[in-house]
N, C-alpha and C positions, 0 to 999 in steps of 0.2 A: 847729530843733525836734528833740528827741531821738527816735531810732527807737523804735517800739512794741516792748515786750518780746515775745519769742517765746511763742507759746501752748503749753501743755502738751498733747501729743497724748493723754495718758491721760484728760484731762478733756473732756467734751462741750462743744462750742461752744454759745453761746446760741441760734444758729439751729437747731442739731440737737437741742436739749433738748426733750423732749416737754412741751407745755403741758398744763394740766389739761383744756382743751377737747378737745385731740387725744387725750388718754388716754381721756376719756369716749367720744369717737367710736369709738375702737377697741374699747371694751368694750360698746358699744351692742348689737351682735348677740347677745353672750352674755347681757346683761341682758334682752333680749327673750325669749330662750329660757328663762331662769330665772324670768321673772315669773310665768307660769302655775303651774308646780310650787310656787313659793314661796307665792303667794297661797292656793292650795289647801291646802298644809300648814298655814299659819297659821290659816285658818278651821276646818279639821278639828281642829287642836290646841285652839282655843278652845272648840269644842263638847265635846271630850273632857274638857277641864279643868272646864267647867261641869257636866258629868255627874258628875265626881269630887267637885266641891265640894258637890253636892246631897246627898252622903252615901249615895247609892244603892249597894247591895251587889249585885253580879252574880256569881253562882256559875256558872262555865262548865259544870260537870257537871249542875247543876240546870237550866240553860238548855237544854242538849242533850236532857235527859229530857223537857222540855215541848214539844219540836218535834213538829209534826204532819206526817207524810209525806204525808197525803192533801191537806192544804192546799197544801203545796209543789208537789205534782204538778199540782194545779189551776192554780197560778201558772205553771208551765212550759207547760201546755197553752194558757193565755191568751196567753203570750208568743209561742208559735208561731202562734196564730190571728191575733194582731196583725200579724205579719209577712206572713201570707197576705193579709190585708186591705190592707196597705201595698203589696204587689205588684200587687194588682188595681187599686189607685188609680193607681199609676205607669203601668200598662198603659193605663188610661183617659186619663191626661194626656199620655202619649207613645205614641200609637197607631202601631204598626208591624206589618205582616203577619207578619214573621219573628221578632218578639220577643213572646212570650206572658207570661202571669202567672208561669208556672213559671220563666222566665228571670229575672224581677225578684226572686224569693224569696231566692236567695243574696245578691243585691245588698242587699236590705233587711236581712238578718242582718249583713252586713259593715258597712253604714251605721250600724246600732245599736251595734255593737261599737266602731267607730272614733270615733263621737261620744261614747262613754263614756270614751275614753282620750286623745283629742287635744284641744288647746286650741282655743277659738273654733270649736267644732263643725267640726273639720277633715274629718270624714267627708263633709261636703257636697261639698268639693272633690274628694275621691276618687271620689265618685259620678259627678260630671260627667266626670272623666277616664276612669273605667271604662266608662261608656256609650259614649264615643267610641272608646276603644281596643278594646273587646271586641265592639261591635255597630255601629260606624260612625254612631252617632246624634250629630248636631251638638251641640257644647257649648252653643250658644244655646238649643236646644230643651230640653235637660236643665236648664239654669239657669232657664228660664221655668217649667217644670213644678215644679221644686223650690221656687222662690220662692212660687208660688201655693199649693203644698202647705203650706208653713210658715205662710202667712197664714191658711189654712183651719184649721190646727192650733189657733192661738190663738182663732179664732172659735168652734171647736167646744168648746174648754175653757170659754170663757165661757158658751156655750150650755148646757152641763151644769151649771155652777156656779149659775146664776140659779134654775132651778126646784128643784134639790136643796137649795139654801140656804133658799129660801122654805118648802119642805116640812119642813125640819128646825129651824125657828125655835123650836118648842116644846121642843126637846131641847137647846138651847144653854144654857150656864150663865148664871146671873143677870147676870153682868157684861157679857155680850154679847147677851143676848136682846133681843127687839124689842117691849117693852111699849108704847113710843110711837115715833113717827117721830123719826129723828135719832140713834138709837143706833148704835154701830159697825157692827153687822151690816146695818142699813138703809143706811148709807152705802156699805158694800161692795157690796151688791146694786145700788144705784143706779149706782155706778161701773162695775160689770160690764155693766149694761145700756147705759150710755153708750159703753163700750168696744166692745161688740158692734155698736152702731149705726154708730159711726165706722168700725170695721174693715170692716163689711159694705158701707158706702158706698165705701170705698177699693177693696175687691175688685171691686165692680161697675164702678168707673171706671178700673180699672187699665189696661186696654187703651187707653183714650182718653188717659190721663195720660202714657203712655210717649212718644209722639211729641212732646208739648209739652216734657217734661223733656229729651228728646234735643236738641230745637231750642235750648233755653236753654243746654245744655252746649256746643253748637257755637259759639254766640255768645260765651259766656264765654271759651272757648279762643281764639277769633279775636281778641277784645279784648286778651287777654294774650299774643298772638303765639305761642301754643303749638300751634296747630292743624296746623302742618306737621311737628311732631316725630313720629318713627315710633311711639313708645309711645302718644302721644295719638291718632294716627290708628287704631292697632290697637284701642285701647279704644273709640273712637267706633264703629268698624266692628262690633265685637262687640256693643255696646249696640244698634246698629241692627238686627242680626239677632235679638237677644233681644226687641226690641219687636215685630218681625214674628212671632216665635213666640208672644208673648202674644196678638197679634191673631188668630192661628189657633186659639187656645183659647177665644176669646170666643163663647160661646153659653150660653143659659140651661140647656140640658140638660147640657152639660159641667160647668158650675158646680154644678148641683143634684146630679148624681150624685157628683161629687167631694166635695161637702160631706157628703152622706149617708154615704159611705164613711169620711170623716174622723171624723164623729161616732161611727160604729160602732167605728172604730179606737181612739178615746180612751176609749170605754166599756171596751174590752178592756185598755187600758193601766192604767186605774184598777182593773180587776178583777184583773190580775196583781199589782199593788202591794198590793191588799187581801188577796189570797190569801197573799202572802209574809208580810205582817205578822201575819195570823192563824196562819200556819204556825209563826212564831217563838214565838207565845204568850208575849209578854214579861210579866214580873211585877216590874218595877223598883220601882214605888211602889204596892203593893196598896191603900193608903188612898185613892187618887184614881182617877178614871175611866181605864180602860185601853182599848186598841184593840178588845178583844173586846166592849166595851160600846157602841161607836160605831154599828155598823151601816154598811152600804155608803153610803147617801146622805151621812151625816155625815162619813164618811171622805173622800169625794170633795171635800166642802167644804174640809176641811183640806189635802188633798193638792194642791189647785189652786194654793196659794201656792208650793209647791215647783216645780210645773211652770212657772208664770209667772216664777219667779226666774231661770230659764235665759236669759231675755231681757235680764237685767241685763248691761250691757257691762263685765264684770269678767274679766280674764284668769285662767282656771282650767283645770285639766285635766278635760275632759269635763263642765264645769259643776259639778263636785263642790266642796263647801264652800258655795257660794252656794245650791245646791239644798237641802242639808241644813238650812241656816239658814231657808230659806223653808218647808220642811216643818215644822220646829220651831215657827215662828211660827204656821203654819196649824193644826197639831194642838193647840197650847196655846189657840188661839182657840176650839176646839170642846170644851175642857174637859179635855184630857189634861195631866198634869203635865209640867213642863219636862224632868225626867229621863227619863220614859217617852217623850216626844216625840223627844228626842235619840237615845235608844237605838233607837227604831223607825226613825228616819230613816237612821241608820248601818246598821241591819239591811237595810233595803230596798236601800240603795246596794250593800252587799256582795253580796247575792243577785243583784241585777241585773247587776253586774260579772261574777259567776261564770257566769251563764246566757248572757249576751251573748258572753262569751269562748268558751264551749263550742260555740256555734253560729257565731260570727263567724270564728274561725280556719279551720275547714273551708271556710266560704264564700269567704274570701280565697284559699285554695288553689285552689278551683274556678275563681274568677275569673281567677287567674293562668294556669291551664291554658287557659282560653278565650281569653285575650289572646295567649298563645303560639301557639295553633292558628291564630288569625286572622292573626298575623304571618307564619306559614309559608305560608299560602295567598296572601298578598299578594306573596310573592317571585316 
């Protein structure tokens, strides 16, 4: 048998040549990092393109001349009030004698800012880490309080939507009005009521469902022979402590006060968005209904869709793109033209980003100083 020809050292051997799967594996971390910015950019670009295709003419000078400083100031005041209420709610859900509502205020501002710029609501993770690093509050306690707060958020949004939508039926355009049962608005109200009922039952049963879910998880890990792995053991241990934290929160008074604060908080959020949109005083399509013609109840009905769209599991930066699509859908449902709805959605987003940055960056600086001071004391 003749000897094999010598291989050329300049050419990679088949064993060392990167396969397509290996190349994709190496690129996967970068693809994950780029997914959220890419999806956000695509969705916002589609909205801007739709706005341009509508033929709407936006004169920047005329738009600035129509801005109402009084309405914008009211929006900022509502933004601050919302964070005060959020701080009181966190104090109620994480009771600590050495941590008052004033301590939670900068954390609330930072949470709002980070959730507006990070993918997958990354501010939630920062909140848990900050509570442990700055105040020694266990991560399980913060996680339980944050999870309960988010569930109450959606419950409160639905609770505001149902009565305000019912009160505004006579003001909806003919295509969505409720002359007979079964029209789109009637279906939406029915879905919201069903959602409220299901979510309310889940919140009430949350503390009892936790141990059962944890037991099922332990059995599944044991069957898969993964229960002895360090990562699985740490995850189960953290889940166990979180379940205990949920159990500590279980009381009618705790839930009732937390829900009342959450309902007030969302009234403030809708108020700051309404103030911002009135402050912009948009006149994109004068021939159709504008935001000035809606009134607060009808505005809340439309804005609810933008709020709930943040729950859609799409990787975006701060929920942007998906939120604006939801707002556009909701505002067109209540009679606003597509062009005006898109412009209003982008306007609310821009103003919210500006105001959350102005309050969030100083809050992050204050939190870092607090963490450094605690670290020095621990030495």
